[in-house]
ROSE-4610 file (N, C-alpha, C; in Angstrom, 1 decimal, always signed):
// ROSE-4610
residu = [M/M/M/S/S/S/Q/Q/Q/D/D/D/S/S/S/N/N/N/S/S/S/A/A/A/Q/Q/Q/V/V/V/V/V/V/F/F/F/E/E/E/I/I/I/D/D/D/L/L/L/T/T/T/L/L/L/E/E/E/E/E/E/A/A/A/R/R/R/R/R/R/R/R/R/A/A/A/A/A/A/V/V/V/M/M/M/E/E/E/A/A/A/L/L/L/E/E/E/T/T/T/D/D/D/W/W/W/D/D/D/P/P/P/L/L/L/A/A/A/V/V/V/M/M/M/R/R/R/G/G/G/E/E/E/E/E/E/E/E/E/A/A/A/Y/Y/Y/D/D/D/L/L/L/L/L/L/Y/Y/Y/S/S/S/G/G/G/L/L/L/D/D/D/E/E/E/R/R/R/Q/Q/Q/Q/Q/Q/E/E/E/I/I/I/Y/Y/Y/D/D/D/M/M/M/L/L/L/V/V/V/A/A/A/A/A/A/D/D/D/V/V/V/L/L/L/P/P/P/R/R/R/R/R/R/G/G/G/P/P/P/G/G/G/H/H/H/A/A/A/A/A/A/A/A/A]
num = [1/1/1/2/2/2/3/3/3/4/4/4/5/5/5/6/6/6/7/7/7/8/8/8/9/9/9/10/10/10/11/11/11/12/12/12/13/13/13/14/14/14/15/15/15/16/16/16/17/17/17/18/18/18/19/19/19/20/20/20/21/21/21/22/22/22/23/23/23/24/24/24/25/25/25/26/26/26/27/27/27/28/28/28/29/29/29/30/30/30/31/31/31/32/32/32/33/33/33/34/34/34/35/35/35/36/36/36/37/37/37/38/38/38/39/39/39/40/40/40/41/41/41/42/42/42/43/43/43/44/44/44/45/45/45/46/46/46/47/47/47/48/48/48/49/49/49/50/50/50/51/51/51/52/52/52/53/53/53/54/54/54/55/55/55/56/56/56/57/57/57/58/58/58/59/59/59/60/60/60/61/61/61/62/62/62/63/63/63/64/64/64/65/65/65/66/66/66/67/67/67/68/68/68/69/69/69/70/70/70/71/71/71/72/72/72/73/73/73/74/74/74/75/75/75/76/76/76/77/77/77/78/78/78/79/79/79/80/80/80/81/81/81/82/82/82]
x = [-35.5/-35.0/-33.5/-32.7/-31.3/-30.9/-29.9/-29.4/-28.1/-28.1/-26.9/-26.0/-24.7/-23.7/-23.4/-23.8/-23.6/-24.7/-25.9/-27.0/-26.8/-27.4/-27.3/-28.3/-28.0/-28.9/-29.7/-31.0/-31.8/-32.2/-32.0/-32.4/-33.9/-34.7/-36.1/-36.5/-36.8/-37.2/-38.6/-39.3/-40.6/-40.6/-40.9/-41.0/-42.5/-42.7/-44.1/-44.5/-43.7/-44.0/-45.3/-45.7/-46.9/-48.1/-47.9/-49.0/-49.2/-48.1/-48.2/-49.0/-48.7/-49.4/-50.8/-51.2/-52.5/-53.3/-52.6/-53.2/-53.5/-52.5/-52.7/-53.8/-53.9/-55.0/-56.4/-56.4/-57.7/-58.1/-57.1/-57.4/-57.9/-57.3/-57.7/-59.1/-59.4/-60.7/-61.8/-61.4/-62.4/-62.7/-61.7/-62.0/-63.0/-63.9/-64.9/-64.4/-65.0/-64.5/-64.5/-65.4/-65.4/-64.5/-63.6/-62.7/-61.7/-61.6/-60.8/-59.7/-58.4/-57.4/-57.0/-57.2/-56.9/-57.9/-59.2/-60.2/-60.0/-59.5/-59.2/-58.1/-57.0/-55.9/-56.4/-57.2/-57.8/-58.5/-59.3/-60.1/-59.2/-58.1/-57.1/-56.5/-56.2/-55.6/-56.6/-57.9/-58.9/-59.1/-58.9/-59.0/-57.8/-56.6/-55.4/-55.6/-56.2/-56.4/-57.3/-58.4/-59.3/-58.6/-57.8/-57.1/-56.2/-55.5/-54.4/-54.9/-56.2/-56.7/-57.2/-57.2/-57.8/-56.9/-55.6/-54.8/-54.6/-54.5/-54.2/-52.7/-52.2/-50.8/-49.8/-50.1/-49.3/-49.3/-50.5/-50.7/-49.9/-50.0/-49.2/-47.7/-47.3/-45.9/-45.4/-46.2/-45.9/-45.9/-46.9/-47.1/-45.8/-45.4/-44.2/-43.0/-42.9/-41.7/-41.7/-42.9/-42.9/-42.6/-43.0/-42.7/-41.2/-40.6/-39.2/-38.3/-38.9/-38.2/-38.5/-39.2/-39.6/-40.5/-41.2/-42.2/-43.5/-43.8/-45.0/-44.5/-45.2/-44.8/-45.0/-44.2/-44.3/-45.5/-46.4/-47.5/-47.5/-48.2/-48.2/-47.7/-47.7/-47.2/-45.8/-45.5/-44.2/-43.8/-44.7/-44.4/-45.2/-44.7/-45.5/-46.8/-46.9/-48.1/-49.2/-48.8/-49.7/-50.6]
y = [+110.1/+111.0/+110.8/+111.8/+111.6/+111.9/+111.2/+111.4/+112.2/+113.3/+114.1/+113.5/+113.3/+112.6/+113.3/+114.6/+115.4/+115.3/+114.8/+114.7/+113.7/+114.0/+113.0/+111.9/+110.7/+109.6/+109.6/+109.3/+109.3/+107.8/+107.4/+106.1/+106.2/+105.3/+105.3/+103.9/+103.9/+102.6/+102.7/+101.6/+101.5/+100.3/+100.4/+99.3/+98.8/+97.6/+97.1/+96.1/+96.1/+95.1/+95.4/+96.6/+97.0/+96.7/+97.0/+96.7/+95.2/+94.4/+93.0/+92.4/+92.9/+92.4/+92.8/+94.0/+94.4/+93.5/+93.2/+92.4/+91.0/+90.4/+89.1/+89.1/+90.1/+90.1/+90.2/+91.0/+91.1/+89.8/+89.0/+87.7/+86.8/+86.7/+85.9/+86.2/+87.5/+88.0/+87.6/+87.6/+87.3/+85.8/+84.9/+83.5/+83.2/+82.3/+81.9/+80.9/+80.8/+79.9/+78.5/+78.1/+76.7/+76.4/+77.3/+77.1/+76.0/+75.0/+73.8/+73.8/+74.2/+74.2/+72.8/+71.8/+70.4/+70.0/+70.4/+70.1/+70.8/+72.1/+72.8/+72.2/+71.7/+71.1/+69.8/+69.0/+67.8/+68.1/+69.1/+69.6/+69.9/+70.6/+71.0/+69.7/+68.7/+67.5/+66.8/+66.8/+66.1/+66.8/+68.1/+68.9/+68.6/+68.4/+68.1/+66.6/+65.7/+64.4/+64.4/+65.2/+65.3/+65.9/+66.9/+67.6/+66.7/+65.9/+65.0/+63.6/+63.3/+62.0/+61.9/+60.8/+60.6/+61.2/+61.4/+61.9/+60.9/+61.4/+60.5/+60.2/+59.4/+59.0/+60.2/+61.1/+62.3/+63.2/+63.4/+64.3/+63.7/+62.4/+61.7/+61.9/+61.8/+62.0/+63.4/+64.4/+65.8/+66.0/+65.4/+65.5/+64.9/+63.7/+63.0/+63.9/+64.5/+65.4/+66.6/+67.2/+68.3/+68.0/+66.8/+66.3/+66.1/+65.4/+65.1/+66.4/+67.5/+68.8/+69.6/+69.1/+69.7/+71.0/+71.0/+72.0/+71.8/+70.5/+70.0/+69.1/+69.2/+68.3/+66.8/+66.0/+64.6/+64.2/+63.3/+62.9/+61.4/+61.0/+59.6/+59.3/+58.1/+57.7/+58.1/+58.7/+59.1/+60.4/+61.2/+62.5/+63.5/+64.7/+65.8/+66.1/+66.0/+66.4/+65.2/+64.1/+62.9/+63.1]
z = [-120.9/-119.9/-119.7/-119.9/-119.7/-118.3/-117.8/-116.5/-116.5/-115.7/-115.6/-114.7/-115.1/-114.3/-113.0/-112.9/-111.7/-110.7/-111.2/-110.3/-109.2/-108.0/-106.9/-107.0/-106.7/-106.7/-105.4/-105.5/-104.3/-104.0/-102.8/-102.4/-102.0/-102.6/-102.3/-101.7/-100.5/-99.8/-99.2/-99.2/-98.6/-97.7/-96.5/-95.6/-95.6/-96.2/-96.4/-95.2/-94.2/-93.1/-92.5/-92.2/-91.6/-92.5/-93.8/-94.8/-95.0/-94.9/-95.1/-93.9/-92.7/-91.5/-91.5/-92.0/-92.2/-93.2/-94.3/-95.3/-94.8/-94.1/-93.6/-92.5/-91.7/-90.7/-91.4/-92.5/-93.3/-93.9/-94.4/-95.0/-93.9/-92.7/-91.7/-91.2/-91.1/-90.7/-91.7/-93.0/-94.1/-94.1/-93.6/-93.6/-92.6/-92.9/-92.0/-91.0/-89.8/-88.8/-89.2/-90.1/-90.5/-91.7/-92.0/-93.1/-92.8/-93.7/-93.4/-94.5/-94.1/-95.1/-95.7/-94.9/-95.4/-96.4/-96.2/-97.2/-98.5/-98.4/-99.5/-100.3/-99.6/-100.3/-100.9/-100.3/-100.9/-102.1/-102.1/-103.2/-104.4/-104.1/-105.2/-105.8/-104.9/-105.4/-106.3/-105.9/-106.7/-108.1/-108.1/-109.3/-110.2/-109.6/-110.4/-111.0/-110.2/-110.6/-111.8/-111.8/-112.9/-114.1/-113.9/-115.0/-115.8/-115.0/-115.7/-115.9/-115.8/-116.1/-117.5/-118.1/-119.4/-120.5/-120.3/-121.3/-122.4/-123.6/-124.7/-124.7/-125.6/-125.6/-125.7/-126.6/-126.8/-125.6/-125.1/-123.9/-122.7/-122.5/-121.5/-121.6/-122.9/-123.2/-122.8/-123.1/-122.8/-121.3/-120.6/-119.2/-118.5/-119.0/-118.4/-118.6/-119.8/-120.1/-119.1/-118.9/-118.0/-116.6/-116.1/-114.8/-114.7/-115.7/-115.7/-115.7/-116.3/-116.3/-115.0/-114.1/-112.9/-113.1/-114.2/-114.5/-113.8/-113.7/-113.0/-111.8/-110.7/-109.6/-109.9/-109.4/-109.5/-108.6/-109.1/-108.3/-108.1/-107.0/-106.7/-105.3/-104.9/-103.5/-103.3/-102.2/-101.8/-102.3/-102.9/-103.3/-102.6/-102.4/-101.7/-102.3/-103.6/-104.3/-104.2/-103.7/-103.7/-102.5]
């Protein structure tokens, strides 16, 4: 599709603030009252521990390289992912 240099440009803007508020309210409504975000985070950490455990030497080398390049979060004491 060619653009005519004489044609006027149209600014198209959508304010999604109301939609985002509606979406967040729907998420909070869908969560059950016994939902425990800390337990969910602990479960995720346990899953990561399982995922990165038992690596062979080459896999550990690649893992360390990805951590050093900040592709994967640093894990262990003193780090946010720990």
